[in-house]
C-alpha positions in Angstrom: 39.9 -114.1 -23.9 41.9 -113.5 -20.8 44.1 -110.5 -19.7 47.4 -112.0 -21.0 46.0 -112.8 -24.5 44.5 -109.3 -24.7 47.8 -107.7 -23.8 49.5 -109.9 -26.5 46.9 -108.9 -29.1 47.3 -105.2 -28.3 51.1 -105.5 -28.4 50.9 -107.1 -31.8 48.5 -104.4 -33.1 50.6 -101.6 -31.7 52.9 -101.5 -34.8 51.6 -99.7 -37.9 52.3 -102.4 -40.5 50.8 -105.2 -38.4 47.7 -103.1 -37.7 47.3 -102.4 -41.5 47.8 -106.2 -42.2 45.2 -107.1 -39.6 42.7 -104.6 -41.0 43.3 -105.9 -44.5 42.6 -109.4 -43.4 39.4 -108.3 -41.7 38.2 -106.8 -45.0 39.3 -109.9 -46.9 37.0 -112.0 -44.7 36.6 -115.7 -45.3 38.6 -115.5 -48.5 41.8 -114.4 -46.7 44.9 -113.3 -48.6 48.2 -114.6 -49.7 51.3 -113.0 -48.0 52.5 -111.8 -51.4 49.2 -110.0 -52.1 49.5 -108.2 -48.8 53.1 -107.3 -49.4 52.2 -105.7 -52.8 49.1 -104.0 -51.4 50.9 -102.4 -48.5 54.3 -102.0 -50.2 56.1 -104.1 -47.6 59.1 -106.3 -48.4 58.2 -110.0 -48.3 60.6 -110.8 -45.4 59.1 -107.9 -43.4 55.6 -109.1 -44.1 56.6 -112.6 -43.0 57.9 -111.3 -39.7 54.8 -109.2 -39.1 52.5 -112.2 -39.9 54.4 -114.3 -37.4 53.8 -111.8 -34.6 50.1 -111.7 -35.5 50.0 -115.5 -35.6 51.7 -115.8 -32.2 49.2 -113.3 -30.8 46.3 -115.5 -32.0 44.8 -112.8 -34.2 45.4 -114.5 -37.5 45.5 -118.1 -38.8 46.9 -119.6 -41.9 46.3 -122.5 -44.3 48.9 -124.0 -46.6 47.9 -125.0 -50.1 50.8 -126.5 -51.9 53.5 -123.9 -52.0 51.3 -121.0 -50.9 50.1 -119.9 -47.5 46.8 -118.0 -47.2 46.2 -115.9 -44.1 42.9 -115.1 -42.4 41.8 -112.9 -39.6 40.7 -115.1 -36.7 37.2 -113.7 -36.1 36.8 -115.9 -33.0 39.8 -114.1 -31.5 38.4 -110.7 -32.5 35.1 -111.6 -30.8 37.0 -112.7 -27.7 38.9 -109.5 -27.6 35.8 -107.4 -28.0 34.0 -109.4 -25.4 36.9 -109.0 -22.9 36.9 -105.3 -23.5 33.1 -104.9 -23.2 32.6 -107.5 -20.4 31.5 -105.0 -17.8 30.4 -102.3 -20.1 27.9 -99.7 -19.1 27.3 -100.7 -15.5 24.1 -102.6 -16.4 22.8 -99.9 -18.7 22.6 -101.5 -22.2 21.4 -98.3 -23.8 24.8 -96.7 -23.1 26.5 -99.5 -25.1 24.0 -99.7 -28.0 25.5 -96.9 -30.1 28.9 -98.7 -30.0 27.3 -102.1 -30.8 25.6 -100.6 -33.8 28.8 -99.0 -35.0 30.8 -102.2 -35.0 28.0 -104.4 -36.3 28.1 -105.4 -39.9 25.2 -103.6 -41.6 23.3 -105.5 -44.2 
């Protein structure tokens, strides 16, 4: 991920509802969620949800798939990895032991 895409991602996530939507989609994982489900869960009007999803889509943080009349949304984990890689690119000045606690904290525990 480059600097401009990173700035776009942070801009999209700098609004409370969009951050909540993104975190909800991260938890949903490969199953994703329908817009209506997210609206109900977060108590957000459908048109507001649609606008927020558009911002996240344009920032490249989420993707969607249409199935008939419904649209399912997913966190774009490749984009998340790219964002984290950009942020951690020169981490720790060549001292991996400094970054290890952070890596362990964000890694999915089995």
